[in-house]
N, C-alpha and C positions, 0 to 999 in steps of 0.2 A: 730707282725702288727701294721706299724705306725696307728697315728690316723685320720683318714678321715676324710674329710670336701666337703661336695659337693653345689655348688647353683641355683638355677632356681630363673627366674624372671615372674610374672604374670601377666600381667594389663586385665583390666576390664573395660569395656562401656558398661551404661547402668544399668538400673536396674535390680533386681536378674533372673527377667521372661522372660523379653525380653531382655534381653544384652547378650551380651557375652562375652569372652576372649580369651587373647590367654598365651601360656604357651612356657616358652625360658630357654634351659640347658645352664649355662655358659660354658658350656664344647663344645657346638657349635653339639653335637650329635643330635641336634630338636632345630629348630628356629619357633616361630610362630607358635605352635602345637593348634589349636582351640578348645575351651571348651564352654559348654553352660549349661543352666540347661535343655531344652528340651532334650539335650544328656546323662545328668547326669541320666532323668528319664523315658525317655523315645525311640523314633528313634534316634539313633544317629548322622546320614545326614553325617556321613566322621568325626564327632566331635569327642572328648574323653570325657574323667571327670576322675574327684582324683580317685575314686573307680577303672576304668580300670588302671588307673597311679600304683597301690597300687599292684592288680594284675599279672600286669607285674612285678615290683620292685618284688614281693614275689616267683615270681615263676623261674624269673634271678637267683636272692640269691641261695634259694634251687639248682637248676639245678647245678650253680658252685658248693654249695658243694657234690651234688652226685657228679659231675665229678672228687673231688678232691677226695673223697673216693673208687670211684672206680679205680683212677690211684694207687692209693696207697696202694690198694690190686692187682696190677699189671696186672689190664683189664682197660686199658684205654676207654673211649668210642670214637665212633665213629659220632655218634648220638644220642642225647636225645633228646626227645620233651615232654616239661613239659605244662602242659596248670595249670591257676586256675581262680577260679572264686572267687570273691570275694561277698558278698551278706551285703547289709543294708536293714536296716528292722523299724518299728516304734517299739521301748522297750516304755512299758507305764512309766508316765510320766518322761521319760529321753530324748523324741523328735529320731528322726532318727540316730541309733548305727550302727556303722560295727557290726554284730553280727557272721561272720564265716568269713574264709575262706579255700575251697574247691581247695584241689591240688591233679592234676591228674599225676601220673610219668609213666612209663615203668612198664610194669609186668617183666621183665628181671634184672630190680634191685635189688641186696639183700635184705631182708628185713632189717637186721644190720646194714649194710650201707647205706641203706635208713633211717632209726634211729640213726644214728649219724650226717649223714647229716642235718636233720632236728632237732635236737637236738643243735646243732655249728651253724643254722639258722638266723642272727640274726635280720629278717621278721620274722620268728616264734618266737622266743624268745619274740619279741616287741608281736607282736598281743594278743597270750596267756596270757601274761601281764597284759593286756588291757580285760583281758577275753572275747578274741572272740576266738570261738570254731575254733581251726584249724584243719583239716582232711588230711589225705594222702591217697589215693585209687591206686593200679593198673590195666594197665588196660593190 
C-alpha cells in the first residue's frame, strides 16, 4: 500500500470555555464541522469533538479490515454495523487522557477474522501503542 496522507484544517474562535471551532477536511467530505468544549464534555448540541472523530475513525478502520477479511474468506459482507466508544478520563498526574476504545462488532463475524482485522488496523495499533485499552466485543 502506498504512503497515505490526509489533511484537515481547524479554525477556533474565542477562549476554550466559551469559544467554538470548525473542522474541514481537505477532501471536502466535511466542511465547517462545528466543535466546542461543551460538546466535548457535556451536551453535544449538534457539535462534535475530537474524541467522537477518533471513535468514528477507529470504527471505520476496523470495519474496513473486517470487510477485507470476510471477502478474502469468500463471504463478503452485505452490511456491517460497528460502533466505537472512546473513553477519556483523568489519569493521576497526567491530566485527561484517552484511556479506552471500546468497539462492538456483529456477532456473526468469526473470531479469527476479527482478530486478524484488529491486528492489522492502524488505529487499533496506534491506540494500543499509546497505552489505550482496546476492547472488541460482539453483539
